[in-house]
C-alpha positions in Angstrom: 136.3 87.1 127.2 139.4 85.1 127.3 142.6 85.9 125.5 142.5 82.8 123.4 139.1 83.8 122.1 140.3 87.3 121.2 143.3 85.9 119.4 141.1 83.4 117.4 138.7 86.2 116.5 141.6 88.4 115.2 143.2 85.6 113.2 139.8 84.9 111.5 139.2 88.5 110.8 142.7 89.2 109.4 142.7 86.0 107.3 146.5 86.4 107.7 149.0 84.2 109.4 151.3 87.1 110.2 151.8 86.7 114.0 153.1 90.3 114.4 150.0 91.8 112.9 147.8 89.5 115.0 149.6 90.4 118.1 149.5 94.1 117.4 145.7 94.0 116.9 145.2 91.9 120.0 147.2 94.4 122.0 145.0 97.2 120.7 141.9 95.3 121.7 143.2 94.5 125.2 143.6 98.2 125.7 139.9 98.7 125.1 137.9 97.8 128.2 134.7 97.3 126.1 136.2 94.3 124.4 136.8 92.6 127.7 133.1 93.0 128.5 131.6 92.4 125.1 130.8 88.8 124.2 131.0 89.5 120.5 134.2 91.5 119.7 133.8 91.4 115.8 133.1 95.1 115.5 136.0 95.9 117.9 138.3 93.7 115.9 137.3 95.3 112.6 137.8 98.8 114.1 141.2 97.9 115.4 142.3 96.5 112.1 141.2 99.5 110.2 142.8 101.9 112.7 146.1 99.9 112.5 145.9 99.9 108.7 145.3 103.6 108.6 148.2 104.4 110.9 150.5 102.0 109.0 149.7 103.8 105.7 150.3 107.2 107.3 153.5 105.9 108.7 154.6 104.7 105.3 153.7 107.9 103.6 155.7 109.9 106.1 158.6 107.6 105.8 158.7 108.3 102.0 158.5 112.0 102.6 161.4 111.8 105.1 163.5 109.8 102.7 163.0 112.4 100.0 163.8 115.1 102.5 167.0 113.3 103.5 168.1 113.5 99.8 167.8 117.3 99.8 170.9 119.4 100.0 171.0 121.6 103.1 171.1 124.7 101.0 167.8 123.7 99.3 166.0 123.5 102.7 162.8 125.6 102.7 159.7 126.1 104.9 157.9 123.1 103.2 160.6 120.8 104.6 159.9 122.1 108.1 156.2 121.2 107.6 157.2 117.7 106.4 159.2 117.3 109.6 156.3 118.5 111.7 153.8 116.1 110.0 156.3 113.3 110.6 156.5 114.1 114.3 152.7 114.2 114.5 152.2 110.9 112.8 154.9 109.2 114.8 153.3 110.6 118.0 149.9 109.2 117.0 151.3 105.8 116.1 153.2 105.6 119.5 150.0 106.7 121.3 148.0 104.1 119.4 150.3 101.3 120.5 151.0 102.4 124.1 148.0 104.2 125.5 146.2 102.6 128.4 142.9 104.4 127.7 140.4 102.9 125.3 141.6 103.9 121.8 138.9 102.1 119.9 135.8 103.8 121.3 
């Protein structure tokens, strides 16, 4: 499958003209060896879009938690704040892995 076909399929699936989102999904698909073999990548595209959407929502939720944590006075810091930081680190790690791993992430 050629890159132009993958890009066209992603653009159709997203029904969005946001080139950043299209590029991100294409990059996720290119990391998946099955997409390059498969003649019909629609399921792979859908899976990549859902995975990206899920991670983006988690990223946003953690960002809100960290913003509220930043407003906390140091003397009010408690164990729950530590868990918020740990969750933030885990989500950030998963998001970075999603975007940078060279192993198939969609299978």
